LUMRO-603963 format. One record per residue (C-alpha): x negated, z, y; residue number from 0; residue in one letter. Coordinates in pm, 1 decimal. Layout:
# residues N
{X X Z Z Y Y k NUM r A}
...
END
This chain:
# residues 171
{X -1.5 Z -0.2 Y -0.4 k 0 r M}
{X -151.9 Z -94.9 Y 329.7 k 1 r N}
{X -167.8 Z 121.1 Y 641.7 k 2 r A}
{X 108.4 Z -75.6 Y 816.3 k 3 r F}
{X 351.1 Z -13.8 Y 529.2 k 4 r S}
{X 261.1 Z 353.3 Y 527.8 k 5 r R}
{X 320.9 Z 374.3 Y 900.8 k 6 r L}
{X 669.0 Z 219.6 Y 869.7 k 7 r I}
{X 766.2 Z 448.7 Y 580.2 k 8 r I}
{X 630.9 Z 764.0 Y 739.6 k 9 r M}
{X 780.1 Z 677.5 Y 1074.9 k 10 r G}
{X 1120.2 Z 633.6 Y 909.5 k 11 r S}
{X 1081.8 Z 966.0 Y 735.0 k 12 r L}
{X 977.3 Z 1139.9 Y 1049.7 k 13 r L}
{X 1286.2 Z 1017.1 Y 1227.3 k 14 r C}
{X 1528.9 Z 1108.8 Y 948.4 k 15 r T}
{X 1407.0 Z 1450.3 Y 839.4 k 16 r A}
{X 1594.0 Z 1647.5 Y 1101.9 k 17 r P}
{X 1910.2 Z 1458.8 Y 1020.2 k 18 r L}
{X 1882.5 Z 1561.7 Y 659.9 k 19 r V}
{X 1891.1 Z 1920.1 Y 778.0 k 20 r Q}
{X 2194.8 Z 1879.3 Y 999.2 k 21 r A}
{X 2421.3 Z 1638.2 Y 819.4 k 22 r C}
{X 2652.0 Z 1687.2 Y 526.9 k 23 r D}
{X 2513.2 Z 1592.3 Y 188.6 k 24 r V}
{X 2789.6 Z 1336.1 Y 136.1 k 25 r G}
{X 2676.2 Z 1147.9 Y 445.5 k 26 r H}
{X 2342.7 Z 1068.0 Y 295.2 k 27 r H}
{X 2486.6 Z 902.1 Y -10.8 k 28 r G}
{X 2696.2 Z 677.7 Y 209.0 k 29 r D}
{X 2394.0 Z 605.1 Y 425.8 k 30 r Y}
{X 2183.2 Z 531.3 Y 119.3 k 31 r G}
{X 2443.7 Z 279.9 Y -1.9 k 32 r D}
{X 2451.7 Z 126.4 Y 344.8 k 33 r Y}
{X 2076.4 Z 106.0 Y 363.5 k 34 r M}
{X 2052.0 Z -46.4 Y 16.0 k 35 r F}
{X 2313.0 Z -311.1 Y 105.3 k 36 r K}
{X 2127.2 Z -384.2 Y 430.8 k 37 r E}
{X 1808.2 Z -451.8 Y 240.6 k 38 r M}
{X 1971.2 Z -639.0 Y -50.7 k 39 r D}
{X 2042.2 Z -957.9 Y 152.1 k 40 r K}
{X 2123.3 Z -1177.0 Y -144.9 k 41 r N}
{X 2355.3 Z -917.6 Y -298.1 k 42 r G}
{X 2195.0 Z -926.9 Y -643.9 k 43 r D}
{X 2187.3 Z -549.5 Y -679.1 k 44 r G}
{X 1806.9 Z -528.0 Y -643.2 k 45 r A}
{X 1569.4 Z -526.0 Y -347.2 k 46 r I}
{X 1285.0 Z -772.9 Y -369.1 k 47 r S}
{X 951.4 Z -713.2 Y -193.8 k 48 r K}
{X 1044.7 Z -987.3 Y 49.5 k 49 r K}
{X 1377.7 Z -813.2 Y 133.8 k 50 r E}
{X 1205.9 Z -478.1 Y 154.1 k 51 r F}
{X 936.7 Z -611.9 Y 389.5 k 52 r D}
{X 1192.6 Z -796.6 Y 607.1 k 53 r A}
{X 1406.2 Z -481.9 Y 646.9 k 54 r Y}
{X 1107.7 Z -263.4 Y 736.3 k 55 r H}
{X 966.2 Z -520.9 Y 978.0 k 56 r N}
{X 1300.8 Z -514.2 Y 1158.8 k 57 r A}
{X 1286.0 Z -133.3 Y 1165.2 k 58 r Q}
{X 939.0 Z -152.1 Y 1317.2 k 59 r F}
{X 1066.5 Z -383.7 Y 1586.5 k 60 r K}
{X 1355.3 Z -142.4 Y 1654.9 k 61 r R}
{X 1117.2 Z 154.2 Y 1702.4 k 62 r F}
{X 864.2 Z -46.3 Y 1909.0 k 63 r D}
{X 1069.2 Z -13.9 Y 2226.5 k 64 r L}
{X 815.5 Z -178.0 Y 2459.0 k 65 r N}
{X 737.3 Z -453.5 Y 2208.3 k 66 r H}
{X 361.4 Z -403.7 Y 2221.4 k 67 r D}
{X 312.3 Z -408.2 Y 1845.9 k 68 r G}
{X 260.1 Z -31.2 Y 1826.6 k 69 r K}
{X 489.8 Z 270.1 Y 1786.8 k 70 r I}
{X 400.5 Z 569.3 Y 1997.9 k 71 r T}
{X 515.2 Z 926.8 Y 1944.2 k 72 r Q}
{X 744.1 Z 886.1 Y 2246.8 k 73 r E}
{X 904.3 Z 578.9 Y 2088.2 k 74 r E}
{X 956.8 Z 765.6 Y 1759.0 k 75 r L}
{X 1105.3 Z 1061.6 Y 1952.7 k 76 r D}
{X 1338.8 Z 826.7 Y 2137.9 k 77 r S}
{X 1450.6 Z 663.0 Y 1813.2 k 78 r A}
{X 1499.8 Z 1003.1 Y 1653.4 k 79 r H}
{X 1717.8 Z 1113.6 Y 1952.4 k 80 r D}
{X 1930.4 Z 801.3 Y 1920.3 k 81 r K}
{X 1969.0 Z 858.2 Y 1542.3 k 82 r M}
{X 2060.1 Z 1224.0 Y 1597.5 k 83 r A}
{X 2325.8 Z 1122.6 Y 1848.8 k 84 r D}
{X 2474.9 Z 892.7 Y 1590.4 k 85 r K}
{X 2480.2 Z 1157.8 Y 1318.9 k 86 r C}
{X 2847.5 Z 1153.0 Y 1249.5 k 87 r D}
{X 2949.2 Z 1336.8 Y 942.5 k 88 r V}
{X 3271.7 Z 1301.3 Y 740.9 k 89 r H}
{X 3415.2 Z 1617.7 Y 595.1 k 90 r A}
{X 3771.2 Z 1727.6 Y 516.7 k 91 r D}
{X 3889.1 Z 1397.0 Y 656.2 k 92 r K}
{X 3770.8 Z 1509.7 Y 997.5 k 93 r G}
{X 3488.9 Z 1353.7 Y 1193.3 k 94 r R}
{X 3205.9 Z 1556.3 Y 1343.7 k 95 r Y}
{X 2993.5 Z 1357.9 Y 1581.1 k 96 r E}
{X 2800.4 Z 1648.5 Y 1722.0 k 97 r D}
{X 2583.0 Z 1906.9 Y 1549.4 k 98 r F}
{X 2698.8 Z 2184.2 Y 1781.2 k 99 r D}
{X 3061.6 Z 2105.6 Y 1701.5 k 100 r E}
{X 2992.0 Z 2105.8 Y 1331.4 k 101 r R}
{X 2796.2 Z 2430.4 Y 1354.9 k 102 r F}
{X 3074.8 Z 2597.7 Y 1557.5 k 103 r D}
{X 3337.3 Z 2478.8 Y 1311.2 k 104 r E}
{X 3134.4 Z 2628.5 Y 1020.2 k 105 r S}
{X 3091.3 Z 2958.1 Y 1210.5 k 106 r D}
{X 3413.8 Z 3107.5 Y 1073.4 k 107 r I}
{X 3374.5 Z 3449.7 Y 1228.7 k 108 r N}
{X 3256.7 Z 3298.8 Y 1564.8 k 109 r H}
{X 2949.6 Z 3523.4 Y 1592.6 k 110 r D}
{X 2720.9 Z 3239.4 Y 1699.6 k 111 r G}
{X 2539.9 Z 3226.5 Y 1366.6 k 112 r A}
{X 2602.5 Z 3105.7 Y 1013.8 k 113 r L}
{X 2592.8 Z 3339.9 Y 718.7 k 114 r S}
{X 2483.3 Z 3199.4 Y 389.7 k 115 r K}
{X 2848.7 Z 3168.3 Y 282.9 k 116 r D}
{X 2943.7 Z 2988.0 Y 602.7 k 117 r E}
{X 2648.9 Z 2747.6 Y 563.7 k 118 r A}
{X 2729.0 Z 2684.2 Y 199.5 k 119 r E}
{X 3086.2 Z 2582.9 Y 280.6 k 120 r I}
{X 3034.1 Z 2402.1 Y 610.5 k 121 r G}
{X 2680.8 Z 2273.4 Y 618.9 k 122 r M}
{X 2537.4 Z 2237.0 Y 270.5 k 123 r P}
{X 2204.8 Z 2082.6 Y 380.0 k 124 r M}
{X 2141.1 Z 2391.2 Y 600.1 k 125 r L}
{X 2239.4 Z 2611.8 Y 310.5 k 126 r F}
{X 1987.5 Z 2435.1 Y 86.7 k 127 r A}
{X 1711.7 Z 2545.1 Y 328.2 k 128 r H}
{X 1876.2 Z 2867.4 Y 449.9 k 129 r F}
{X 1595.7 Z 3107.7 Y 362.9 k 130 r D}
{X 1336.5 Z 2873.9 Y 516.8 k 131 r E}
{X 1538.6 Z 2843.0 Y 841.3 k 132 r I}
{X 1630.6 Z 3215.2 Y 870.3 k 133 r D}
{X 1313.3 Z 3306.5 Y 1057.3 k 134 r A}
{X 1398.9 Z 3669.7 Y 1124.7 k 135 r N}
{X 1541.0 Z 3719.5 Y 773.7 k 136 r K}
{X 1866.0 Z 3877.2 Y 904.6 k 137 r D}
{X 2086.4 Z 3677.2 Y 668.6 k 138 r G}
{X 2212.5 Z 3452.9 Y 946.8 k 139 r K}
{X 2089.7 Z 3130.0 Y 1105.3 k 140 r I}
{X 2140.0 Z 3047.9 Y 1470.1 k 141 r T}
{X 2124.9 Z 2707.6 Y 1636.6 k 142 r K}
{X 1784.9 Z 2810.6 Y 1776.8 k 143 r E}
{X 1655.3 Z 2891.7 Y 1427.5 k 144 r E}
{X 1781.9 Z 2551.0 Y 1305.7 k 145 r V}
{X 1601.1 Z 2377.7 Y 1590.1 k 146 r A}
{X 1277.2 Z 2570.5 Y 1514.6 k 147 r A}
{X 1315.1 Z 2499.8 Y 1144.5 k 148 r G}
{X 1349.6 Z 2125.6 Y 1213.1 k 149 r M}
{X 1043.1 Z 2145.6 Y 1434.1 k 150 r K}
{X 844.2 Z 2295.9 Y 1146.9 k 151 r K}
{X 961.9 Z 2027.1 Y 912.4 k 152 r I}
{X 854.8 Z 1763.9 Y 1166.6 k 153 r H}
{X 510.4 Z 1928.1 Y 1193.0 k 154 r E}
{X 476.9 Z 1938.6 Y 817.0 k 155 r K}
{X 567.0 Z 1566.8 Y 792.9 k 156 r M}
{X 313.8 Z 1483.1 Y 1060.4 k 157 r H}
{X 47.2 Z 1670.1 Y 862.3 k 158 r E}
{X 152.4 Z 1483.0 Y 545.7 k 159 r Q}
{X 141.1 Z 1156.3 Y 739.9 k 160 r Y}
{X -204.9 Z 1231.7 Y 873.0 k 161 r D}
{X -328.9 Z 1308.9 Y 522.1 k 162 r E}
{X -169.0 Z 993.2 Y 386.3 k 163 r E}
{X -335.2 Z 783.1 Y 655.9 k 164 r M}
{X -679.5 Z 925.1 Y 563.0 k 165 r K}
{X -642.2 Z 787.4 Y 207.7 k 166 r K}
{X -801.2 Z 451.6 Y 141.3 k 167 r P}
{X -559.2 Z 161.2 Y 97.4 k 168 r D}
{X -443.6 Z 112.9 Y -262.8 k 169 r E}
{X -467.4 Z -240.6 Y -387.4 k 170 r K}
END
């Protein structure tokens, strides 16, 4: 895998990691189906290397906002912000287009934080990482703890990306 391909893949992962934390698990299956169909241009149920490369080249162009052939951290952040704004989750036939709204809906006792039970019912992806996000270990997670937890995940992904980029290209 060459460095360009790694950059595309890692950039995509960096942009989507926080959304994984905030969105309902059902949303990702739908998105995965959508993404697969977007790549499978000929509809044969498989993604060829040509289809894969074409899709990721288009994604690179989408992230390269100033069209200089490079993606900066600012461009990735901007793309991430746009993706986060579009994180609309379907649950109970309702539509949540905003993380704060979804969080508040899940906060059954309206104390400004989610207990493990509230997270399990209303935000399963947060529940899956509850102990990791609950920084003060009080058995509740606040919006601030979620934001800090996503920042840590971003930092970890940046470290993984840096390590990956240090590896020699595989032929």
